[in-house]
Biopython code that builds the backbone (N, CA, C, O; Angstrom):
import numpy as np
from Bio.PDB.StructureBuilder import StructureBuilder

atoms = [
    (1, "GLN", "N", (32.830, -43.984, -127.462)),
    (1, "GLN", "CA", (34.304, -43.797, -127.092)),
    (1, "GLN", "C", (34.334, -42.390, -127.410)),
    (1, "GLN", "O", (33.799, -41.722, -128.295)),
    (2, "GLU", "N", (35.284, -42.059, -126.227)),
    (2, "GLU", "CA", (35.712, -40.762, -126.505)),
    (2, "GLU", "C", (36.912, -40.630, -126.776)),
    (2, "GLU", "O", (37.722, -41.172, -126.025)),
    (3, "LYS", "N", (37.442, -39.778, -128.071)),
    (3, "LYS", "CA", (39.041, -40.252, -128.221)),
    (3, "LYS", "C", (39.175, -39.018, -128.976)),
    (3, "LYS", "O", (38.169, -38.359, -129.240)),
    (4, "ALA", "N", (40.617, -38.559, -129.435)),
    (4, "ALA", "CA", (41.142, -37.286, -130.194)),
    (4, "ALA", "C", (40.588, -38.249, -131.526)),
    (4, "ALA", "O", (40.301, -39.445, -131.573)),
    (5, "PHE", "N", (40.570, -37.066, -132.687)),
    (5, "PHE", "CA", (40.289, -37.975, -134.218)),
    (5, "PHE", "C", (40.779, -36.579, -134.855)),
    (5, "PHE", "O", (41.068, -35.509, -134.320)),
    (6, "THR", "N", (40.769, -36.834, -135.685)),
    (6, "THR", "CA", (41.465, -36.055, -137.221)),
    (6, "THR", "C", (40.438, -35.186, -137.808)),
    (6, "THR", "O", (39.262, -35.515, -137.650)),
    (7, "PRO", "N", (40.717, -34.145, -138.448)),
    (7, "PRO", "CA", (39.446, -33.793, -139.386)),
    (7, "PRO", "C", (39.066, -34.612, -140.357)),
    (7, "PRO", "O", (37.885, -34.589, -140.700)),
    (8, "GLN", "N", (39.770, -35.289, -140.842)),
    (8, "GLN", "CA", (39.522, -36.696, -141.843)),
    (8, "GLN", "C", (38.684, -37.661, -141.641)),
    (8, "GLN", "O", (37.883, -38.197, -142.407)),
    (9, "GLU", "N", (39.054, -37.932, -139.999)),
    (9, "GLU", "CA", (37.764, -38.847, -139.621)),
    (9, "GLU", "C", (36.602, -37.976, -139.411)),
    (9, "GLU", "O", (35.669, -38.028, -140.212)),
    (10, "ALA", "N", (36.569, -37.105, -138.311)),
    (10, "ALA", "CA", (35.126, -36.399, -138.766)),
    (10, "ALA", "C", (35.029, -36.013, -140.067)),
    (10, "ALA", "O", (35.831, -35.092, -139.923)),
    (11, "TYR", "N", (34.799, -35.953, -140.943)),
    (11, "TYR", "CA", (34.497, -36.069, -142.460)),
    (11, "TYR", "C", (33.774, -36.937, -142.898)),
    (11, "TYR", "O", (32.710, -36.777, -143.497)),
    (12, "GLU", "N", (34.478, -38.242, -142.539)),
    (12, "GLU", "CA", (34.000, -39.664, -142.743)),
    (12, "GLU", "C", (33.288, -40.375, -141.702)),
    (12, "GLU", "O", (33.067, -41.586, -141.694)),
    (13, "ALA", "N", (32.854, -39.299, -140.585)),
    (13, "ALA", "CA", (31.857, -39.726, -139.869)),
    (13, "ALA", "C", (30.305, -39.986, -140.502)),
    (13, "ALA", "O", (29.952, -39.369, -141.508)),
    (14, "ASP", "N", (29.380, -40.986, -139.802)),
    (14, "ASP", "CA", (27.979, -41.281, -140.298)),
    (14, "ASP", "C", (27.552, -39.990, -139.670)),
    (14, "ASP", "O", (27.109, -39.226, -140.527)),
    (15, "GLU", "N", (27.538, -39.488, -138.448)),
    (15, "GLU", "CA", (26.824, -38.604, -137.947)),
    (15, "GLU", "C", (27.787, -38.063, -136.948)),
    (15, "GLU", "O", (28.795, -38.710, -136.665)),
    (16, "ALA", "N", (27.527, -36.901, -136.394)),
    (16, "ALA", "CA", (28.443, -36.070, -135.400)),
    (16, "ALA", "C", (27.210, -35.275, -134.664)),
    (16, "ALA", "O", (26.098, -34.993, -135.113)),
    (17, "PHE", "N", (27.877, -34.971, -133.182)),
    (17, "PHE", "CA", (26.690, -33.812, -132.318)),
    (17, "PHE", "C", (27.531, -33.564, -131.443)),
    (17, "PHE", "O", (28.550, -34.250, -131.362)),
    (18, "LEU", "N", (27.282, -32.502, -130.577)),
    (18, "LEU", "CA", (27.687, -31.390, -129.901)),
    (18, "LEU", "C", (27.288, -31.557, -128.723)),
    (18, "LEU", "O", (26.069, -31.407, -128.810)),
    (19, "SER", "N", (27.502, -31.741, -127.826)),
    (19, "SER", "CA", (26.653, -31.989, -126.172)),
    (19, "SER", "C", (27.238, -30.725, -125.123)),
    (19, "SER", "O", (28.406, -30.653, -124.740)),
    (20, "SER", "N", (26.387, -29.975, -124.842)),
    (20, "SER", "CA", (26.961, -29.218, -123.510)),
    (20, "SER", "C", (25.609, -28.739, -122.772)),
    (20, "SER", "O", (24.490, -29.157, -123.069)),
    (21, "ALA", "N", (25.890, -27.792, -121.759)),
    (21, "ALA", "CA", (24.687, -27.652, -120.809)),
    (21, "ALA", "C", (23.844, -26.612, -121.592)),
    (21, "ALA", "O", (22.767, -26.323, -121.070)),
    (22, "THR", "N", (24.064, -26.189, -122.404)),
    (22, "THR", "CA", (23.079, -25.130, -123.160)),
    (22, "THR", "C", (22.365, -25.939, -124.497)),
    (22, "THR", "O", (21.182, -25.788, -124.802)),
    (23, "THR", "N", (23.187, -26.702, -125.126)),
    (23, "THR", "CA", (22.800, -26.956, -126.366)),
    (23, "THR", "C", (22.116, -28.552, -126.384)),
    (23, "THR", "O", (21.656, -28.971, -127.446)),
    (24, "LEU", "N", (22.082, -29.391, -125.165)),
    (24, "LEU", "CA", (21.999, -30.447, -124.916)),
    (24, "LEU", "C", (22.612, -31.552, -125.474)),
    (24, "LEU", "O", (23.654, -31.982, -124.980)),
    (25, "VAL", "N", (21.973, -32.195, -126.677)),
    (25, "VAL", "CA", (22.680, -33.134, -127.760)),
    (25, "VAL", "C", (22.346, -31.884, -129.154)),
    (25, "VAL", "O", (21.225, -31.449, -129.415)),
    (26, "TYR", "N", (23.418, -31.572, -129.761)),
    (26, "TYR", "CA", (23.176, -30.594, -130.842)),
    (26, "TYR", "C", (23.752, -31.294, -132.045)),
    (26, "TYR", "O", (24.982, -31.342, -132.082)),
    (27, "PRO", "N", (22.964, -31.941, -133.209)),
    (27, "PRO", "CA", (23.303, -32.335, -134.541)),
    (27, "PRO", "C", (24.215, -31.472, -135.241)),
    (27, "PRO", "O", (23.991, -30.306, -135.566)),
    (28, "ILE", "N", (25.452, -32.259, -135.487)),
    (28, "ILE", "CA", (26.059, -31.179, -136.431)),
    (28, "ILE", "C", (26.382, -31.763, -137.652)),
    (28, "ILE", "O", (27.069, -32.785, -137.658)),
    (29, "ILE", "N", (25.953, -31.220, -138.771)),
    (29, "ILE", "CA", (25.698, -31.783, -140.354)),
    (29, "ILE", "C", (26.273, -31.109, -141.306)),
    (29, "ILE", "O", (25.771, -30.897, -142.410)),
    (30, "GLU", "N", (27.368, -30.734, -140.925)),
    (30, "GLU", "CA", (28.657, -30.204, -142.141)),
    (30, "GLU", "C", (29.932, -29.641, -141.138)),
    (30, "GLU", "O", (29.804, -28.928, -140.143)),
    (31, "ILE", "N", (30.861, -30.043, -141.563)),
    (31, "ILE", "CA", (32.160, -29.624, -140.791)),
    (31, "ILE", "C", (33.205, -28.999, -142.047)),
    (31, "ILE", "O", (33.253, -29.541, -143.151)),
    (32, "ASP", "N", (33.970, -27.861, -141.716)),
    (32, "ASP", "CA", (34.432, -27.222, -142.823)),
    (32, "ASP", "C", (33.854, -27.085, -144.130)),
    (32, "ASP", "O", (34.479, -27.080, -145.190)),
    (33, "GLY", "N", (32.384, -26.953, -143.950)),
    (33, "GLY", "CA", (31.426, -27.088, -145.407)),
    (33, "GLY", "C", (31.045, -28.455, -146.163)),
    (33, "GLY", "O", (30.280, -28.702, -147.095)),
    (34, "LYS", "N", (32.035, -29.361, -145.243)),
    (34, "LYS", "CA", (31.613, -30.905, -145.945)),
    (34, "LYS", "C", (30.753, -31.495, -145.239)),
    (34, "LYS", "O", (30.944, -31.686, -144.038)),
    (35, "PRO", "N", (29.638, -31.892, -145.880)),
    (35, "PRO", "CA", (28.688, -32.956, -144.923)),
    (35, "PRO", "C", (29.039, -33.861, -144.306)),
    (35, "PRO", "O", (29.876, -34.654, -144.738)),
    (36, "ILE", "N", (28.452, -33.967, -143.077)),
    (36, "ILE", "CA", (28.822, -35.476, -142.189)),
    (36, "ILE", "C", (27.425, -36.415, -142.529)),
    (36, "ILE", "O", (26.292, -35.937, -142.489)),
    (37, "GLY", "N", (27.687, -37.663, -142.827)),
    (37, "GLY", "CA", (26.864, -38.195, -143.032)),
    (37, "GLY", "C", (26.189, -38.189, -144.481)),
    (37, "GLY", "O", (26.799, -38.491, -145.507)),
    (38, "ASP", "N", (24.762, -37.779, -144.423)),
    (38, "ASP", "CA", (23.837, -37.731, -145.602)),
    (38, "ASP", "C", (23.586, -35.930, -145.609)),
    (38, "ASP", "O", (23.166, -35.345, -146.607)),
    (39, "GLY", "N", (23.933, -35.231, -144.310)),
    (39, "GLY", "CA", (23.767, -33.663, -144.352)),
    (39, "GLY", "C", (22.571, -33.417, -143.540)),
    (39, "GLY", "O", (22.011, -32.321, -143.557)),
    (40, "LYS", "N", (22.180, -34.362, -142.861)),
    (40, "LYS", "CA", (21.182, -34.515, -142.127)),
    (40, "LYS", "C", (21.362, -34.606, -140.638)),
    (40, "LYS", "O", (22.461, -35.058, -140.315)),
    (41, "PRO", "N", (20.556, -34.288, -139.655)),
    (41, "PRO", "CA", (20.964, -35.232, -138.360)),
    (41, "PRO", "C", (20.449, -36.447, -138.524)),
    (41, "PRO", "O", (19.482, -36.822, -139.186)),
    (42, "GLY", "N", (21.551, -37.285, -137.536)),
    (42, "GLY", "CA", (21.208, -38.730, -137.440)),
    (42, "GLY", "C", (20.445, -39.251, -136.591)),
    (42, "GLY", "O", (20.145, -38.604, -135.588)),
    (43, "LYS", "N", (19.966, -40.509, -136.790)),
    (43, "LYS", "CA", (18.963, -41.180, -136.398)),
    (43, "LYS", "C", (19.491, -41.550, -134.666)),
    (43, "LYS", "O", (18.648, -41.800, -133.805)),
    (44, "ILE", "N", (20.947, -41.530, -134.371)),
    (44, "ILE", "CA", (21.431, -41.885, -132.964)),
    (44, "ILE", "C", (21.344, -40.568, -132.432)),
    (44, "ILE", "O", (21.061, -40.504, -131.235)),
    (45, "THR", "N", (21.574, -39.194, -133.229)),
    (45, "THR", "CA", (21.696, -38.160, -132.575)),
    (45, "THR", "C", (20.902, -37.663, -132.462)),
    (45, "THR", "O", (21.059, -36.673, -131.747)),
    (46, "LYS", "N", (19.465, -37.882, -133.015)),
    (46, "LYS", "CA", (18.276, -37.391, -132.761)),
    (46, "LYS", "C", (17.801, -38.451, -131.561)),
    (46, "LYS", "O", (17.249, -37.948, -130.582)),
    (47, "LEU", "N", (17.985, -39.825, -131.595)),
    (47, "LEU", "CA", (17.487, -40.406, -130.092)),
    (47, "LEU", "C", (18.440, -39.995, -128.834)),
    (47, "LEU", "O", (17.927, -40.168, -127.728)),
    (48, "MET", "N", (19.432, -39.603, -128.858)),
    (48, "MET", "CA", (20.255, -39.181, -127.838)),
    (48, "MET", "C", (19.356, -37.863, -126.981)),
    (48, "MET", "O", (19.064, -37.686, -125.798)),
    (49, "ARG", "N", (19.110, -37.080, -128.264)),
    (49, "ARG", "CA", (18.557, -36.097, -128.029)),
    (49, "ARG", "C", (16.986, -35.982, -127.399)),
    (49, "ARG", "O", (16.516, -35.117, -126.660)),
    (50, "GLU", "N", (16.618, -36.689, -127.739)),
    (50, "GLU", "CA", (15.027, -36.974, -127.080)),
    (50, "GLU", "C", (15.161, -37.806, -126.089)),
    (50, "GLU", "O", (14.138, -37.697, -125.413)),
    (51, "ILE", "N", (16.024, -38.761, -125.522)),
    (51, "ILE", "CA", (16.355, -39.166, -124.197)),
    (51, "ILE", "C", (16.470, -38.387, -123.329)),
    (51, "ILE", "O", (15.744, -38.350, -122.336)),
    (52, "TYR", "N", (17.574, -37.500, -123.606)),
    (52, "TYR", "CA", (18.066, -36.531, -123.074)),
    (52, "TYR", "C", (16.978, -35.495, -122.301)),
    (52, "TYR", "O", (16.838, -35.265, -121.100)),
    (53, "ILE", "N", (16.290, -34.981, -123.442)),
    (53, "ILE", "CA", (15.521, -33.982, -122.838)),
    (53, "ILE", "C", (14.483, -34.817, -122.293)),
    (53, "ILE", "O", (13.748, -34.142, -121.573)),
    (54, "LYS", "N", (14.109, -36.128, -122.364)),
    (54, "LYS", "CA", (12.402, -36.444, -121.581)),
    (54, "LYS", "C", (13.067, -36.792, -120.200)),
    (54, "LYS", "O", (12.382, -36.579, -119.200)),
    (55, "SER", "N", (14.522, -37.383, -120.018)),
    (55, "SER", "CA", (15.349, -37.340, -118.774)),
    (55, "SER", "C", (15.193, -36.501, -117.800)),
    (55, "SER", "O", (14.796, -36.732, -116.658)),
    (56, "ALA", "N", (15.724, -34.875, -118.582)),
    (56, "ALA", "CA", (15.515, -33.658, -118.193)),
    (56, "ALA", "C", (14.241, -33.346, -117.335)),
    (56, "ALA", "O", (14.137, -32.828, -116.223)),
    (57, "LEU", "N", (13.308, -33.827, -118.209)),
    (57, "LEU", "CA", (12.048, -33.187, -117.934)),
    (57, "LEU", "C", (11.756, -34.038, -116.729)),
    (57, "LEU", "O", (11.478, -33.550, -115.634)),
    (58, "GLU", "N", (11.837, -35.460, -116.995)),
    (58, "GLU", "CA", (11.309, -36.174, -115.717)),
    (58, "GLU", "C", (12.133, -35.601, -114.318)),
    (58, "GLU", "O", (11.609, -35.460, -113.214)),
    (59, "ILE", "N", (13.701, -35.280, -114.700)),
    (59, "ILE", "CA", (14.176, -34.823, -112.905)),
    (59, "ILE", "C", (13.404, -33.725, -112.816)),
    (59, "ILE", "O", (12.914, -33.625, -111.691)),
    (60, "ALA", "N", (13.070, -32.776, -113.629)),
    (60, "ALA", "CA", (12.357, -31.444, -112.924)),
    (60, "ALA", "C", (10.867, -31.513, -112.634)),
    (60, "ALA", "O", (10.278, -30.503, -112.249)),
    (61, "GLY", "N", (10.068, -32.981, -112.852)),
    (61, "GLY", "CA", (8.975, -33.066, -112.583)),
    (61, "GLY", "C", (7.873, -32.290, -113.507)),
    (61, "GLY", "O", (6.856, -31.727, -113.102)),
    (62, "ILE", "N", (8.383, -32.417, -114.987)),
    (62, "ILE", "CA", (7.319, -31.986, -115.763)),
    (62, "ILE", "C", (7.108, -32.797, -117.019)),
    (62, "ILE", "O", (8.056, -33.079, -117.752)),
    (63, "GLU", "N", (6.053, -33.116, -117.233)),
    (63, "GLU", "CA", (5.321, -33.609, -117.900)),
    (63, "GLU", "C", (5.623, -33.490, -119.458)),
    (63, "GLU", "O", (4.981, -32.658, -120.099)),
    (64, "PRO", "N", (6.490, -34.216, -120.043)),
    (64, "PRO", "CA", (6.343, -34.104, -121.574)),
    (64, "PRO", "C", (5.551, -34.035, -122.506)),
    (64, "PRO", "O", (4.681, -34.900, -122.601)),
    (65, "LYS", "N", (5.645, -32.880, -123.542)),
    (65, "LYS", "CA", (4.226, -32.780, -124.111)),
    (65, "LYS", "C", (4.603, -33.705, -125.334)),
    (65, "LYS", "O", (3.756, -33.979, -126.185)),
]
sb = StructureBuilder()
sb.init_structure("model")
sb.init_model(0)
sb.init_chain("A")
sb.init_seg("    ")
for serial, (resi, resn, name, xyz) in enumerate(atoms, 1):
    if name == "N":
        sb.init_residue(resn, " ", resi, " ")
    sb.init_atom(name, np.array(xyz, "f"), 0.0, 1.0, " ", f" {name:<3s}", serial, name[0])
structure = sb.get_structure()
């Protein structure tokens, strides 16, 4: 779900990420000096990044390492 959120809602998130053409899926581990979740990249974010990279490599015809 994509929606606007308050800073407080962001601070209380289990995990967060940034997505763009150059960063793909980039984990956010803190906002305003406050840790998000346990302060480490979350497992959903890691999985999304892995799937995104695998898909991009397949589309480009490159075998993943």
